[in-house]
C-alpha positions in Angstrom: -1.7 -0.1 -3.1 -4.1 2.3 -4.8 -3.2 5.3 -6.8 -4.2 7.5 -3.9 -1.9 5.9 -1.3 1.3 5.5 -3.4 4.1 7.7 -4.5 6.3 7.1 -7.6 10.0 6.6 -7.2 10.5 9.1 -10.1 8.6 11.7 -8.1 10.8 11.0 -5.0 14.0 11.2 -7.0 13.0 14.7 -8.3 11.7 15.8 -4.9 14.9 15.0 -3.0 17.2 15.6 -5.9 19.1 12.4 -5.3 20.4 9.7 -7.6 18.9 6.2 -7.9 21.9 4.8 -5.9 21.4 7.2 -3.0 17.6 6.4 -3.1 18.4 2.7 -3.0 20.7 3.2 0.1 17.9 5.0 1.8 15.2 2.4 1.1 17.5 -0.4 2.0 18.1 1.3 5.4 14.4 1.7 5.9 13.7 -1.8 4.6 11.2 -0.4 2.1 10.3 -2.7 -0.8 9.2 -1.2 -4.0 5.9 -2.1 -5.7 5.8 -2.2 -9.5 2.7 -1.2 -11.4 3.3 -1.4 -15.1 6.7 0.1 -15.8 6.7 2.3 -12.7 8.0 1.7 -9.2 6.1 3.0 -6.1 6.2 3.1 -2.4 3.3 3.6 0.0 2.3 6.9 1.5 3.4 5.7 4.9 6.8 4.7 3.5 7.1 8.1 1.9 6.5 9.7 5.3 9.3 7.6 6.7 11.6 8.6 3.8 10.7 12.3 4.5 11.7 11.9 8.1 15.1 10.4 7.0 15.6 13.3 4.6 15.0 15.9 7.3 17.3 14.0 9.6 20.1 13.9 7.0 19.6 17.6 6.1 20.2 18.4 9.8 23.7 16.9 9.4 23.0 13.6 11.2 24.0 10.2 9.8 21.9 7.4 8.4 23.1 5.2 11.3 21.8 7.6 13.9 18.4 7.7 12.2 18.3 3.9 12.2 19.0 3.8 15.9 16.6 6.5 17.0 13.8 6.0 14.6 13.7 2.4 13.3 13.7 0.8 16.6 10.2 2.2 17.1 9.0 1.8 13.6 6.3 -0.7 12.6 7.4 -2.7 9.5 6.1 -5.7 7.8 4.2 -7.1 4.8 1.6 -9.5 3.6 2.2 -11.4 0.4 0.9 -14.1 -1.9 3.7 -16.2 -3.4 4.2 -19.4 -5.4 5.3 -20.7 -8.8 2.0 -19.8 -10.3 2.6 -16.1 -9.8 4.9 -14.7 -12.5 5.3 -11.3 -10.6 8.8 -11.3 -9.1 8.4 -12.0 -5.4 4.6 -12.5 -5.7 2.0 -9.9 -4.8 2.6 -7.9 -1.6 1.5 -5.0 0.5 4.1 -3.6 2.9 4.3 -1.0 5.6 7.0 1.0 7.3 5.7 3.7 9.7 5.7 4.9 13.2 2.1 3.8 14.1 0.9 0.2 14.4 -1.1 -1.4 11.6 -4.7 -1.9 12.7 -6.8 -5.0 12.2 -8.8 -3.3 9.5 -5.7 -2.3 7.6 -4.3 -5.8 7.9 -7.5 -7.2 6.4 -7.4 -4.6 3.7 -3.8 -5.6 2.8 -4.9 -9.2 2.5 -7.9 -8.2 0.4 -5.7 -6.2 -1.9 -3.2 -9.0 -2.6 -6.1 -11.5 -3.0 -7.6 -9.2 -5.6 -4.3 -9.1 -7.5 -4.5 -12.9 -7.8 -6.4 -14.3 -10.8 -9.1 -16.9 -10.2 -6.8 -19.9 -10.4 -4.3 -18.2 -8.0 -7.1 -17.4 -5.6 -8.4 -21.0 -5.7 -4.9 -22.2 -4.8 -4.9 -20.0 -1.8 -8.5 -19.9 -0.7 -7.9 -21.6 2.7 -4.6 -19.7 3.1 -6.3 -16.4 2.8 -9.0 -17.5 5.3 -6.3 -18.7 7.8 -4.4 -15.4 7.3 -7.6 -13.4 8.0 -8.3 -15.3 11.1 -4.7 -14.8 12.3 -5.1 -11.0 11.9 -8.5 -11.0 13.7 -7.1 -13.1 16.6 -4.1 -10.9 16.8 -6.4 -7.9 17.2 -8.3 -9.6 20.0 -5.1 -10.0 21.9 -4.3 -6.2 21.5 -1.9 -6.7 18.6 1.3 -8.8 18.1 4.9 -8.2 17.4 7.7 -10.0 15.5 8.0 -12.7 18.2 4.6 -14.0 17.1 5.7 -14.4 13.4 3.3 -16.9 11.9 4.3 -19.7 9.5 3.2 -19.5 5.8 -0.5 -20.1 5.3 -1.3 -22.8 2.7 -4.2 -24.8 1.4 -4.1 -28.4 2.6 -4.8 -29.6 -1.0 -3.1 -27.6 -3.7 -1.8 -28.2 -7.3 1.1 -25.7 -6.8 3.3 -27.0 -4.1 4.6 -23.7 -2.9 1.4 -21.6 -3.2 1.1 -19.6 0.0 0.1 -16.4 1.8 2.7 -15.0 4.2 2.5 -12.4 6.9 5.9 -11.0 7.9 6.2 -8.8 11.0 9.7 -7.2 10.9 9.2 -4.8 13.9 6.7 -3.0 16.0 3.2 -3.8 17.2 0.9 -5.0 14.4 -2.9 -5.7 13.8 -4.0 -3.7 16.8 -7.8 -3.2 17.4 -9.4 0.0 16.0 -9.6 2.8 18.5 -13.2 3.4 19.7 -14.4 7.0 19.4 
């Protein structure tokens, strides 16, 4: 997540004039995972848009449960992540999405490149094959027109690795994912 495509939690708390506990309820409902950069927590621009839709929905006097039924059934959610005992970051490195439009092949490859760049040289070496396999998975999914949660892949791992649980994961929670780019 770059500075240009992230929104700080502090900004959102001020914008919506809500407490941290109310914010937590909302992101839990939307299945948004926070990203930590330094001492600050962030969500992606797409996740912020979904949070905005929920806020408008609630201000119209509707319930969170109604929003979940009407909106989240159509939402595209998931994440890619690098995990293992050699990564001290809680939960590993990840890029997640929660939005109404499918993630494209190019976006999926960018997510993988982003988490690969967060890994140091040793962590990258432990996952070199894993990243290659994950990239091929994204490219093959695009060739099929995209995939959904029913095609959830297993963890990608190097065949030979020093860290037994070093891996790259692609989680597809809902919606169509890794669709081909639209031609102009």
